[in-house]
N, CA, C and O of each residue as an XYZ file, in Angstrom:
772
protein
N       9.789    118.119    -16.433
C      11.210    118.306    -16.227
C      11.675    117.507    -15.016
O      11.038    117.542    -13.963
N      12.784    116.786    -15.164
C      13.288    115.956    -14.081
C      14.012    116.816    -13.057
O      14.665    117.802    -13.397
N      13.885    116.427    -11.818
C      14.641    117.133    -10.786
C      16.088    116.664    -10.864
O      16.386    115.607    -11.422
N      16.988    117.474    -10.291
C      18.412    117.153    -10.324
C      18.693    115.823     -9.625
O      19.494    115.025    -10.112
N      18.030    115.576     -8.472
C      18.253    114.322     -7.734
C      17.819    113.114     -8.550
O      18.528    112.110     -8.619
N      16.655    113.221     -9.162
C      16.149    112.107     -9.960
C      17.078    111.823    -11.145
O      17.347    110.668    -11.475
N      17.560    112.893    -11.777
C      18.473    112.754    -12.902
C      19.772    112.072    -12.453
O      20.255    111.162    -13.126
N      20.340    112.509    -11.315
C      21.576    111.918    -10.796
C      21.382    110.439    -10.489
O      22.267    109.630    -10.765
N      20.221    110.073     -9.916
C      19.942    108.667     -9.604
C      19.880    107.826    -10.874
O      20.381    106.702    -10.909
N      19.263    108.378    -11.915
C      19.177    107.675    -13.191
C      20.560    107.442    -13.785
O      20.876    106.343    -14.241
N      21.380    108.490    -13.775
C      22.745    108.382    -14.293
C      23.523    107.355    -13.478
O      24.236    106.526    -14.042
N      23.391    107.405    -12.173
C      24.086    106.470    -11.290
C      23.664    105.034    -11.584
O      24.508    104.139    -11.634
N      22.364    104.804    -11.778
C      21.860    103.469    -12.081
C      22.423    102.978    -13.408
O      22.828    101.821    -13.518
N      22.451    103.850    -14.423
C      22.990    103.475    -15.731
C      24.479    103.140    -15.640
O      24.932    102.164    -16.237
N      25.241    103.949    -14.892
C      26.672    103.670    -14.717
C      26.872    102.338    -14.012
O      27.762    101.569    -14.374
N      26.052    102.064    -13.013
C      26.141    100.815    -12.260
C      25.860     99.621    -13.175
O      26.551     98.605    -13.096
N      24.862     99.735    -14.033
C      24.549     98.662    -14.970
C      25.711     98.432    -15.941
O      26.075     97.291    -16.225
N      26.287     99.522    -16.443
C      27.418     99.413    -17.362
C      28.591     98.754    -16.656
O      29.247     97.883    -17.227
N      28.871     99.172    -15.386
C      29.977     98.594    -14.624
C      29.792     97.092    -14.456
O      30.727     96.323    -14.681
N      28.590     96.668    -14.061
C      28.350     95.240    -13.842
C      28.417     94.448    -15.146
O      28.900     93.315    -15.160
N      27.939     95.033    -16.234
C      28.018     94.370    -17.534
C      29.487     94.200    -17.940
O      29.894     93.134    -18.402
N      30.281     95.274    -17.759
C      31.703     95.190    -18.093
C      32.403     94.184    -17.187
O      33.223     93.397    -17.663
N      32.098     94.193    -15.897
C      32.704     93.251    -14.957
C      32.405     91.815    -15.350
O      33.285     90.957    -15.274
N      31.180     91.542    -15.766
C      30.801     90.188    -16.187
C      31.600     89.773    -17.416
O      32.059     88.635    -17.511
N      31.767     90.711    -18.368
C      32.560     90.408    -19.564
C      34.009     90.133    -19.210
O      34.610     89.202    -19.746
N      34.582     90.936    -18.309
C      35.973     90.745    -17.910
C      36.158     89.399    -17.231
O      37.146     88.705    -17.471
N      35.206     89.031    -16.385
C      35.294     87.762    -15.672
C      35.281     86.597    -16.659
O      36.038     85.639    -16.504
N      34.423     86.680    -17.670
C      34.347     85.630    -18.693
C      35.681     85.531    -19.429
O      36.198     84.433    -19.636
N      36.249     86.699    -19.831
C      37.506     86.685    -20.572
C      38.672     86.185    -19.728
O      39.578     85.543    -20.258
N      38.669     86.464    -18.428
C      39.785     86.077    -17.573
C      39.655     84.648    -17.051
O      40.609     84.117    -16.482
N      38.505     84.021    -17.230
C      38.365     82.622    -16.824
C      39.339     81.772    -17.618
O      39.457     81.910    -18.836
N      40.024     80.906    -16.923
C      40.962     80.020    -17.595
C      42.273     80.678    -17.972
O      43.070     80.090    -18.702
N      42.513     81.895    -17.487
C      43.760     82.604    -17.782
C      44.741     82.332    -16.645
O      44.395     82.432    -15.468
N      45.965     81.987    -17.020
C      47.011     81.678    -16.052
C      48.190     82.594    -16.279
O      48.593     82.826    -17.419
N      48.749     83.117    -15.199
C      49.983     83.882    -15.286
C      51.133     82.903    -15.098
O      51.183     82.182    -14.102
N      52.054     82.877    -16.050
C      53.220     82.003    -15.957
C      54.474     82.854    -16.001
O      54.498     83.927    -16.604
N      55.516     82.356    -15.349
C      56.788     83.072    -15.381
C      57.877     82.149    -15.908
O      57.812     80.927    -15.774
N      58.879     82.779    -16.514
C      60.004     82.031    -17.052
C      59.760     81.582    -18.487
O      58.710     81.841    -19.075
N      60.750     80.911    -19.019
C      60.704     80.453    -20.402
C      59.617     79.395    -20.600
O      59.395     78.541    -19.741
N      58.953     79.473    -21.743
C      58.019     78.444    -22.198
C      58.325     78.176    -23.669
O      58.706     79.085    -24.406
N      58.160     76.958    -24.077
C      58.374     76.618    -25.478
C      57.481     77.492    -26.362
O      56.277     77.603    -26.132
N      58.086     78.102    -27.363
C      57.339     78.915    -28.325
C      57.184     80.375    -27.946
O      56.592     81.139    -28.708
N      57.700     80.793    -26.781
C      57.473     82.166    -26.326
C      58.080     83.203    -27.272
O      57.469     84.245    -27.508
N      59.254     82.943    -27.810
C      59.885     83.918    -28.712
C      59.018     84.111    -29.960
O      58.756     85.240    -30.374
N      58.582     83.013    -30.545
C      57.752     83.088    -31.746
C      56.412     83.746    -31.491
O      55.969     84.579    -32.282
N      55.759     83.381    -30.391
C      54.426     83.927    -30.113
C      54.481     85.414    -29.778
O      53.651     86.185    -30.260
N      55.443     85.824    -28.962
C      55.558     87.242    -28.610
C      55.935     88.052    -29.847
O      55.418     89.151    -30.050
N      56.825     87.521    -30.665
C      57.188     88.202    -31.914
C      55.963     88.319    -32.821
O      55.726     89.377    -33.404
N      55.193     87.256    -32.942
C      53.990     87.270    -33.782
C      52.984     88.311    -33.299
O      52.447     89.071    -34.104
N      52.725     88.351    -31.993
C      51.772     89.339    -31.471
C      52.245     90.757    -31.766
O      51.451     91.602    -32.180
N      53.535     91.026    -31.555
C      54.069     92.358    -31.841
C      53.983     92.687    -33.330
O      53.508     93.757    -33.711
N      54.444     91.765    -34.162
C      54.483     92.027    -35.603
C      53.090     92.279    -36.170
O      52.904     93.214    -36.949
N      52.115     91.467    -35.794
C      50.769     91.637    -36.365
C      50.090     92.902    -35.834
O      49.452     93.626    -36.598
N      50.222     93.172    -34.535
C      49.580     94.366    -33.967
C      50.191     95.649    -34.542
O      49.472     96.539    -34.996
N      51.508     95.731    -34.518
C      52.161     96.971    -34.941
C      52.135     97.164    -36.458
O      52.211     98.296    -36.934
N      52.031     96.086    -37.213
C      51.855     96.247    -38.657
C      50.444     96.768    -38.959
O      50.275     97.719    -39.722
N      49.445     96.141    -38.357
C      48.058     96.534    -38.613
C      47.756     97.961    -38.146
O      46.997     98.676    -38.801
N      48.339     98.378    -37.026
C      47.988     99.667    -36.437
C      48.979    100.796    -36.701
O      48.618    101.970    -36.623
N      50.224    100.448    -37.013
C      51.257    101.477    -37.168
C      52.126    101.268    -38.407
O      53.081    102.011    -38.630
N      51.798    100.265    -39.207
C      52.517     99.986    -40.447
C      53.995     99.643    -40.242
O      54.826     99.920    -41.107
N      54.320     99.039    -39.090
C      55.683     98.564    -38.868
C      55.894     97.342    -39.759
O      54.962     96.579    -40.014
N      57.116     97.167    -40.224
C      57.390     96.096    -41.181
C      58.389     95.065    -40.693
O      58.514     94.820    -39.494
N      59.114     94.453    -41.658
C      60.027     93.356    -41.333
C      61.177     93.766    -40.410
O      61.649     92.943    -39.625
N      61.638     95.010    -40.486
C      62.705     95.467    -39.593
C      62.276     95.299    -38.136
O      63.032     94.790    -37.309
N      61.059     95.731    -37.838
C      60.540     95.649    -36.468
C      60.394     94.195    -36.022
O      60.809     93.836    -34.921
N      59.809     93.368    -36.873
C      59.612     91.958    -36.519
C      60.958     91.272    -36.244
O      61.091     90.527    -35.274
N      61.937     91.524    -37.090
C      63.260     90.921    -36.908
C      63.928     91.438    -35.638
O      64.608     90.685    -34.941
N      63.737     92.707    -35.339
C      64.312     93.304    -34.124
C      63.725     92.647    -32.878
O      64.463     92.264    -31.970
N      62.406     92.515    -32.832
C      61.763     91.865    -31.683
C      62.277     90.433    -31.548
O      62.664     90.012    -30.458
N      62.281     89.691    -32.642
C      62.695     88.276    -32.598
C      64.149     88.126    -32.166
O      64.454     87.306    -31.300
N      65.043     88.903    -32.753
C      66.466     88.743    -32.441
C      66.802     89.210    -31.026
O      67.578     88.561    -30.324
N      66.223     90.324    -30.610
C      66.525     90.819    -29.263
C      65.897     89.937    -28.189
O      66.487     89.733    -27.128
N      64.718     89.421    -28.459
C      64.104     88.521    -27.486
C      64.862     87.194    -27.424
O      65.026     86.625    -26.344
N      65.320     86.702    -28.563
C      66.111     85.465    -28.587
C      67.400     85.636    -27.784
O      67.790     84.733    -27.043
N      68.062     86.784    -27.925
C      69.289     87.052    -27.165
C      68.976     87.117    -25.668
O      69.747     86.620    -24.848
N      67.855     87.725    -25.318
C      67.428     87.805    -23.911
C      67.198     86.405    -23.338
O      67.649     86.098    -22.234
N      66.501     85.567    -24.088
C      66.206     84.204    -23.612
C      67.502     83.405    -23.447
O      67.629     82.631    -22.499
N      68.452     83.581    -24.346
C      69.715     82.843    -24.252
C      70.512     83.188    -22.997
O      71.224     82.337    -22.464
N      70.399     84.436    -22.520
C      71.150     84.836    -21.326
C      70.253     84.986    -20.094
O      70.691     85.499    -19.064
N      69.014     84.543    -20.201
C      68.015     84.688    -19.137
C      68.475     84.022    -17.848
O      68.903     82.868    -17.838
N      68.374     84.786    -16.752
C      68.648     84.262    -15.414
C      67.477     84.627    -14.515
O      67.135     85.802    -14.386
N      66.864     83.631    -13.895
C      65.675     83.864    -13.067
C      65.928     84.802    -11.901
O      65.003     85.479    -11.453
N      67.153     84.861    -11.394
C      67.447     85.752    -10.272
C      67.584     87.209    -10.707
O      67.507     88.104     -9.866
N      67.785     87.470    -11.997
C      68.045     88.807    -12.504
C      66.956     89.305    -13.454
O      66.665     90.500    -13.495
N      66.359     88.396    -14.211
C      65.415     88.747    -15.269
C      64.033     88.184    -14.965
O      63.880     87.240    -14.189
N      63.045     88.783    -15.591
C      61.664     88.335    -15.417
C      61.020     88.186    -16.787
O      61.177     89.047    -17.652
N      60.306     87.107    -16.977
C      59.494     86.919    -18.175
C      58.143     86.412    -17.701
O      58.032     85.308    -17.168
N      57.121     87.227    -17.900
C      55.772     86.845    -17.498
C      54.872     86.737    -18.707
O      54.949     87.556    -19.623
N      54.024     85.733    -18.714
C      53.055     85.567    -19.796
C      51.693     85.264    -19.213
O      51.585     84.683    -18.133
N      50.654     85.656    -19.928
C      49.307     85.211    -19.600
C      48.916     84.205    -20.669
O      49.058     84.451    -21.866
N      48.426     83.077    -20.209
C      48.107     81.963    -21.094
C      46.626     81.645    -20.951
O      46.101     81.553    -19.842
N      45.967     81.480    -22.080
C      44.541     81.119    -22.108
C      44.370     79.985    -23.105
O      44.779     80.094    -24.261
N      43.769     78.907    -22.654
C      43.535     77.730    -23.494
C      44.828     77.267    -24.179
O      44.830     76.913    -25.358
N      45.924     77.277    -23.414
C      47.200     76.794    -23.919
C      47.961     77.750    -24.820
O      49.048     77.417    -25.292
N      47.415     78.929    -25.067
C      48.031     79.899    -25.981
C      48.502     81.117    -25.200
O      47.754     81.643    -24.375
N      49.719     81.573    -25.441
C      50.210     82.815    -24.838
C      49.429     83.972    -25.451
O      49.406     84.143    -26.670
N      48.790     84.763    -24.592
C      47.970     85.894    -25.057
C      48.471     87.240    -24.546
O      47.858     88.277    -24.799
N      49.581     87.215    -23.833
C      50.168     88.462    -23.349
C      51.538     88.176    -22.770
O      51.828     87.055    -22.354
N      52.386     89.208    -22.747
C      53.743     89.001    -22.239
C      54.342     90.312    -21.760
O      53.918     91.404    -22.138
N      55.352     90.151    -20.909
C      56.154     91.279    -20.436
C      57.501     90.710    -19.999
O      57.585     89.555    -19.582
N      58.542     91.513    -20.092
C      59.867     91.072    -19.631
C      60.537     92.206    -18.877
O      60.318     93.384    -19.160
N      61.354     91.824    -17.918
C      62.265     92.747    -17.245
C      63.663     92.232    -17.532
O      64.026     91.125    -17.134
N      64.438     93.045    -18.226
C      65.823     92.710    -18.531
C      66.678     93.386    -17.461
O      66.811     94.610    -17.438
N      67.252     92.574    -16.579
C      68.044     93.096    -15.474
C      69.534     93.134    -15.724
O      70.302     93.412    -14.803
N      69.966     92.862    -16.949
C      71.387     92.781    -17.271
C      72.155     94.036    -16.841
O      73.247     93.929    -16.282
N      71.600     95.207    -17.094
C      72.276     96.469    -16.763
C      71.526     97.241    -15.675
O      71.579     98.471    -15.639
N      70.843     96.536    -14.807
C      70.004     97.179    -13.784
C      70.805     98.089    -12.863
O      70.317     99.149    -12.470
N      72.013     97.700    -12.515
C      72.823     98.521    -11.602
C      73.248     99.839    -12.246
O      73.221    100.882    -11.593
N      73.640     99.800    -13.518
C      74.152    101.008    -14.184
C      73.039    101.879    -14.765
O      73.038    103.094    -14.567
N      72.107    101.275    -15.472
C      71.093    102.030    -16.228
C      69.679    101.889    -15.678
O      68.808    102.702    -15.987
N      69.451    100.878    -14.877
C      68.105    100.542    -14.431
C      67.637     99.282    -15.134
O      68.189     98.894    -16.163
N      66.628     98.651    -14.582
C      66.039     97.468    -15.210
C      65.201     97.936    -16.400
O      64.578     98.997    -16.352
N      65.191     97.143    -17.456
C      64.529     97.525    -18.705
C      63.250     96.700    -18.886
O      63.310     95.480    -19.038
N      62.110     97.362    -18.868
C      60.830     96.695    -19.148
C      60.698     96.599    -20.664
O      60.833     97.594    -21.377
N      60.430     95.377    -21.147
C      60.384     95.156    -22.593
C      59.249     94.219    -22.994
O      58.714     93.478    -22.169
N      58.898     94.267    -24.255
C      57.987     93.333    -24.932
C      56.635     93.181    -24.243
O      56.078     92.085    -24.179
N      56.117     94.285    -23.732
C      54.796     94.259    -23.105
C      53.735     94.278    -24.198
O      53.689     95.192    -25.022
N      52.886     93.261    -24.192
C      51.804     93.185    -25.187
C      50.718     92.258    -24.675
O      50.978     91.297    -23.951
N      49.496     92.574    -25.071
C      48.342     91.712    -24.782
C      47.575     91.561    -26.095
O      47.329     92.543    -26.795
N      47.202     90.324    -26.422
C      46.480     90.061    -27.674
C      45.062     90.628    -27.617
O      44.565     90.994    -26.552
N      44.431     90.692    -28.776
C      43.044     91.158    -28.848
C      42.113     90.322    -27.966
O      41.119     90.832    -27.449
N      42.437     89.049    -27.798
C      41.594     88.145    -27.003
C      41.473     88.628    -25.559
O      40.410     88.495    -24.953
N      42.553     89.190    -24.998
C      42.541     89.612    -23.597
C      42.686     91.114    -23.383
O      42.727     91.577    -22.243
N      42.764     91.877    -24.470
C      42.878     93.326    -24.317
C      41.644     93.866    -23.593
O      40.519     93.452    -23.871
N      41.866     94.786    -22.670
C      40.812     95.436    -21.856
C      40.174     94.495    -20.839
O      39.028     94.701    -20.440
N      40.893     93.483    -20.424
C      40.362     92.561    -19.399
C      41.097     92.690    -18.073
O      40.710     92.057    -17.091
N      42.145     93.495    -18.030
C      42.974     93.584    -16.833
C      44.231     92.739    -16.927
O      45.059     92.767    -16.016
N      44.391     91.989    -18.008
C      45.570     91.140    -18.173
C      46.847     91.979    -18.257
O      47.878     91.584    -17.713
N      46.791     93.118    -18.924
C      47.963     93.987    -19.030
C      48.383     94.530    -17.674
O      49.569     94.555    -17.344
N      47.414     94.959    -16.902
C      47.700     95.455    -15.555
C      48.317     94.352    -14.702
O      49.267     94.596    -13.958
N      47.782     93.149    -14.806
C      48.312     92.001    -14.071
C      49.778     91.753    -14.433
O      50.602     91.508    -13.551
N      50.103     91.814    -15.712
C      51.483     91.609    -16.154
C      52.417     92.682    -15.592
O      53.485     92.369    -15.066
N      52.010     93.942    -15.706
C      52.856     95.036    -15.218
C      53.032     94.945    -13.704
O      54.141     95.129    -13.202
N      51.965     94.666    -12.980
C      52.059     94.546    -11.521
C      53.050     93.459    -11.114
O      53.853     93.663    -10.204
N      52.999     92.321    -11.772
C      53.904     91.225    -11.441
C      55.349     91.544    -11.814
O      56.272     91.153    -11.100
N      55.548     92.240    -12.910
C      56.900     92.646    -13.293
C      57.473     93.624    -12.268
O      58.647     93.528    -11.910
N      56.653     94.564    -11.795
C      57.124     95.539    -10.808
C      57.377     94.870     -9.455
O      58.295     95.253     -8.729
N      56.571     93.883     -9.127
C      56.773     93.110     -7.901
C      58.155     92.440     -7.940
O      58.883     92.446     -6.946
N      58.504     91.871     -9.085
C      59.814     91.252     -9.276
C      60.927     92.291     -9.080
O      61.921     92.019     -8.407
N      60.756     93.478     -9.668
C      61.776     94.534     -9.563
C      61.962     94.981     -8.114
O      63.088     95.202     -7.669
N      60.871     95.112     -7.391
C      60.963     95.498     -5.973
C      61.647     94.406     -5.157
O      62.487     94.692     -4.304
N      61.287     93.167     -5.422
C      61.897     92.033     -4.720
C      63.409     92.019     -4.960
O      64.180     91.690     -4.058
N      63.826     92.373     -6.163
C      65.252     92.396     -6.506
C      65.939     93.700     -6.109
O      67.138     93.876     -6.328
N      65.174     94.595     -5.530
C      65.685     95.896     -5.068
C      66.306     96.721     -6.205
O      67.305     97.413     -6.010
N      65.697     96.633     -7.391
C      66.142     97.496     -8.475
C      65.740     98.925     -8.123
O      64.628     99.172     -7.656
N      66.649     99.851     -8.350
C      66.389    101.249     -7.969
C      65.490    101.968     -8.973
O      64.717    102.858     -8.619
N      65.614    101.557    -10.237
C      64.866    102.248    -11.286
C      64.513    101.260    -12.398
O      65.279    100.344    -12.700
N      63.342    101.464    -12.999
C      62.891    100.678    -14.152
C      62.547    101.676    -15.250
O      61.936    102.712    -14.987
N      62.939    101.363    -16.470
C      62.607    102.250    -17.585
C      62.066    101.432    -18.750
O      62.257    100.218    -18.820
N      61.396    102.112    -19.647
C      60.882    101.481    -20.862
C      60.844    102.516    -21.975
O      60.735    103.718    -21.728
N      60.937    102.028    -23.195
C      60.784    102.870    -24.379
C      59.493    102.464    -25.083
O      59.210    101.278    -25.253
N      58.730    103.448    -25.480
C      57.501    103.240    -26.222
C      57.381    104.399    -27.208
O      58.367    105.083    -27.480
N      56.201    104.621    -27.738
C      56.032    105.786    -28.602
C      54.642    106.380    -28.435
O      53.713    105.723    -27.966
N      54.528    107.629    -28.828
C      53.289    108.382    -28.684
C      52.153    107.711    -29.464
O      52.332    107.293    -30.609
N      50.989    107.616    -28.825
C      49.812    107.058    -29.484
C      49.359    105.729    -28.905
O      48.252    105.275    -29.194
N      50.198    105.101    -28.094
C      49.812    103.833    -27.454
C      49.164    104.153    -26.107
O      49.717    103.873    -25.043
N      47.976    104.749    -26.191
C      47.330    105.329    -25.013
C      46.944    104.305    -23.947
O      47.084    104.587    -22.757
N      46.465    103.134    -24.337
C      46.071    102.126    -23.344
C      47.284    101.654    -22.556
O      47.218    101.525    -21.333
N      48.386    101.397    -23.244
C      49.609    100.968    -22.556
C      50.128    102.096    -21.664
O      50.543    101.851    -20.532
N      50.104    103.326    -22.169
C      50.572    104.463    -21.368
C      49.753    104.583    -20.091
O      50.304    104.846    -19.021
N      48.456    104.394    -20.195
C      47.594    104.458    -19.009
C      48.037    103.419    -17.965
O      48.117    103.725    -16.776
N      48.319    102.211    -18.412
C      48.761    101.149    -17.495
C      50.109    101.528    -16.874
O      50.301    101.363    -15.669
N      51.035    102.030    -17.679
C      52.349    102.427    -17.160
C      52.206    103.519    -16.096
O      52.787    103.429    -15.015
N      51.425    104.547    -16.421
C      51.284    105.665    -15.485
C      50.536    105.245    -14.222
O      50.844    105.718    -13.128
N      49.563    104.368    -14.372
C      48.833    103.858    -13.202
C      49.775    103.085    -12.274
O      49.593    103.086    -11.056
N      50.779    102.427    -12.856
C      51.753    101.666    -12.072
C      52.795    102.568    -11.415
O      53.477    102.145    -10.481
N      52.923    103.809    -11.895
C      53.886    104.738    -11.303
C      54.969    105.235    -12.236
O      55.847    105.986    -11.812
N      54.929    104.835    -13.498
C      55.911    105.326    -14.469
C      55.599    106.773    -14.834
O      54.437    107.179    -14.862
N      56.650    107.549    -15.116
C      56.497    108.939    -15.531
C      57.317    109.175    -16.791
O      58.432    108.670    -16.927
N      56.752    109.943    -17.701
C      57.436    110.295    -18.947
C      58.662    111.144    -18.618
O      58.555    112.149    -17.915
N      59.832    110.736    -19.132
C      61.085    111.450    -18.859
C      61.628    112.170    -20.086
O      62.203    113.252    -19.966
N      61.451    111.581    -21.260
C      61.953    112.239    -22.468
C      61.194    111.758    -23.691
O      60.634    110.662    -23.723
N      61.200    112.626    -24.699
C      60.567    112.325    -25.988
C      61.510    112.784    -27.097
O      62.222    113.779    -26.963
N      61.494    112.034    -28.191
C      62.300    112.428    -29.348
C      61.741    111.721    -30.578
O      61.149    110.646    -30.473
N      61.933    112.323    -31.721
C      61.587    111.668    -32.971
C      62.705    110.674    -33.273
O      63.882    111.032    -33.263
N      62.332    109.428    -33.540
C      63.338    108.413    -33.789
C      62.802    107.281    -34.633
O      61.615    107.230    -34.957
N      63.697    106.371    -34.983
C      63.349    105.240    -35.829
C      63.908    103.933    -35.284
O      64.260    103.045    -36.061
N      63.996    103.796    -33.956
C      64.586    102.571    -33.408
C      63.786    101.321    -33.749
O      64.314    100.213    -33.646
N      62.525    101.470    -34.153
C      61.705    100.315    -34.535
C      61.496    100.234    -36.048
O      60.669     99.455    -36.521
N      62.248    101.040    -36.807
C      62.196    100.967    -38.257
C      61.187    101.898    -38.903
O      61.101    101.946    -40.130
N      60.427    102.634    -38.119
C      59.444    103.589    -38.606
C      59.577    104.857    -37.769
O      59.758    104.778    -36.554
N      59.490    106.009    -38.396
C      59.635    107.269    -37.670
C      58.405    107.510    -36.785
O      57.273    107.574    -37.265
N      58.664    107.640    -35.483
C      57.618    107.892    -34.485
C      58.192    108.825    -33.429
O      59.400    109.057    -33.389
N      57.320    109.362    -32.571
C      57.785    110.129    -31.419
C      58.024    109.136    -30.286
O      57.089    108.707    -29.610
N      59.287    108.782    -30.091
C      59.664    107.817    -29.064
C      59.574    108.464    -27.684
O      59.844    109.654    -27.516
N      59.190    107.658    -26.710
C      59.035    108.159    -25.347
C      59.733    107.203    -24.381
O      59.629    105.982    -24.499
N      60.440    107.793    -23.429
C      61.065    106.994    -22.378
C      60.330    107.289    -21.069
O      60.211    108.441    -20.652
N      59.847    106.238    -20.439
C      59.189    106.326    -19.138
C      60.096    105.688    -18.098
O      60.787    104.708    -18.379
N      60.088    106.251    -16.893
C      60.877    105.688    -15.805
C      60.050    105.622    -14.532
O      59.098    106.377    -14.335
N      60.449    104.689    -13.675
C      59.866    104.594    -12.347
C      61.000    104.381    -11.358
O      61.787    103.444    -11.490
N      61.075    105.267    -10.361
C      62.063    105.126     -9.296
C      61.467    104.203     -8.230
O      60.318    104.361     -7.817
N      62.272    103.247     -7.804
C      61.778    102.272     -6.817
C      62.495    102.391     -5.462
O      61.970    101.940     -4.444
N      63.659    102.979     -5.449
C      64.369    103.027     -4.164
C      65.361    104.114     -4.077
O      66.025    104.264     -3.051
């Protein structure tokens, strides 16, 4: 029978090995990854594609959702102002693999709106999502936005973890169909000032 100390040391060693193995994998995935801000050619199409394929495969969202992402993002890009809005992407080997936006159009009245946060399978679980959210919040603080909010839905646990780690808190939930499929919609907010 193993003593408690010996058992704890074994568990600690195994956790350490797992941590280093995961760290090595993350480092490999993040090599060659660049964070870019502002408009890039193809961003509307690529962000729409990532959303449409992920949400169709995992949540059965259809053409309504894809068209909504494309049209609303296109409208955002047309009125985009670097002093008010933020668009961040992570790029690997010339391909956009993640994105986030802060729509500051109604920041004074309603708060800044965090939108279109997504990371592709290529960079999921590498820290790219956290990097995007951190940079978006840095922009909001620099602009002295008092509050940031986002809409999501129940079941997106990895994204929720990133939001809550950044300081967002769940404010309301309701059954809705704003994305064309009935889900439990959730609004998260973060007070900044």
